[in-house]
C-alpha positions in Angstrom: -204.2 -88.0 -153.4 -207.6 -89.3 -154.2 -208.2 -91.7 -157.0 -210.3 -89.2 -159.0 -207.5 -86.6 -158.8 -204.8 -89.2 -159.8 -207.0 -90.3 -162.8 -207.6 -86.7 -163.9 -203.9 -85.9 -163.7 -203.0 -88.9 -165.8 -205.7 -88.1 -168.3 -204.4 -84.5 -168.5 -200.9 -85.8 -169.1 -202.1 -88.0 -171.9 -204.2 -85.3 -173.5 -201.5 -82.7 -173.4 -198.9 -85.1 -174.8 -201.2 -86.0 -177.7 -201.9 -82.3 -178.3 -198.2 -81.5 -178.2 -197.5 -84.2 -180.8 -200.3 -83.0 -183.1 -199.1 -79.4 -182.7 -195.6 -80.5 -183.6 -196.9 -82.1 -186.8 -198.7 -78.9 -187.7 -195.5 -76.9 -187.0 -193.5 -79.1 -189.4 -196.1 -79.3 -192.2 -197.8 -75.9 -191.8 -198.1 -74.6 -195.4 -197.6 -71.0 -194.4 -195.5 -69.0 -192.0 -198.6 -67.9 -190.2 -199.6 -71.5 -189.5 -196.2 -72.2 -188.1 -196.4 -69.1 -185.8 -199.9 -70.1 -184.5 -198.7 -73.7 -183.9 -195.6 -72.4 -182.1 -197.8 -70.2 -179.9 -200.1 -73.2 -179.2 -197.1 -75.3 -178.4 -195.9 -72.8 -175.8 -199.4 -72.8 -174.3 -199.5 -76.6 -174.1 -196.1 -76.6 -172.4 -197.5 -74.1 -169.9 -200.4 -76.3 -169.3 -198.1 -79.3 -168.8 -196.1 -77.4 -166.3 -199.3 -76.5 -164.4 -200.4 -80.1 -164.3 -197.0 -81.2 -163.2 -197.1 -78.6 -160.4 -200.5 -80.0 -159.3 -199.1 -83.5 -159.5 -195.9 -82.9 -157.5 -197.2 -80.1 -155.2 -194.3 -77.8 -156.1 -195.8 -74.4 -156.5 -192.6 -72.8 -157.8 -193.2 -74.4 -161.2 -196.1 -72.0 -161.7 -193.6 -69.1 -161.7 -191.8 -70.8 -164.6 -195.1 -71.2 -166.4 -196.0 -67.5 -166.0 -192.5 -66.5 -167.2 -192.9 -68.9 -170.2 -196.3 -67.3 -171.0 -194.8 -63.8 -171.0 -191.9 -64.9 -173.3 -194.3 -66.8 -175.6 -196.5 -63.7 -175.9 -193.6 -61.5 -176.8 -192.4 -64.0 -179.3 -195.8 -64.2 -181.0 -195.9 -60.4 -181.2 -192.4 -60.4 -182.8 -193.4 -63.1 -185.3 -196.6 -61.2 -186.2 -194.6 -58.0 -186.9 -192.2 -60.0 -189.0 -195.0 -61.5 -191.0 -196.5 -58.1 -191.6 -193.2 -56.7 -192.7 -192.5 -59.5 -195.1 -196.0 -59.2 -196.6 -195.6 -55.4 -197.0 -192.2 -55.9 -198.7 -193.7 -58.5 -201.1 -196.6 -56.1 -201.9 -194.1 -53.3 -202.6 -191.9 -55.5 -204.8 -194.9 -56.7 -206.8 -196.2 -53.1 -207.3 -192.7 -52.0 -208.5 -192.5 -54.9 -210.9 -195.9 -54.0 -212.3 -195.0 -50.3 -212.6 -197.7 -49.1 -210.1 -197.2 -46.3 -207.7 -197.2 -47.1 -204.0 -199.7 -45.5 -201.7 
């Protein structure tokens, strides 16, 4: 492995770990549920990137299969969370309309 590649891999590891840490902080202190969903999706993406860098570092190509699978699962999870958020907001809107005595569309 060349020195430039080794340096680039180490820089990628450091950058990804810092990003994972900052995303974890956002996940914990996110003021809304939507912020937490976005940070969870970003966290999954960063883990996929970490797996890809590790695959390049070790030369094991089967790690990329794991990264692809994680990407698919993370996508489905994001879709499920998005639908949940929409349902919760719709229920809140209906409850507020009923409390105010308004008719629902």
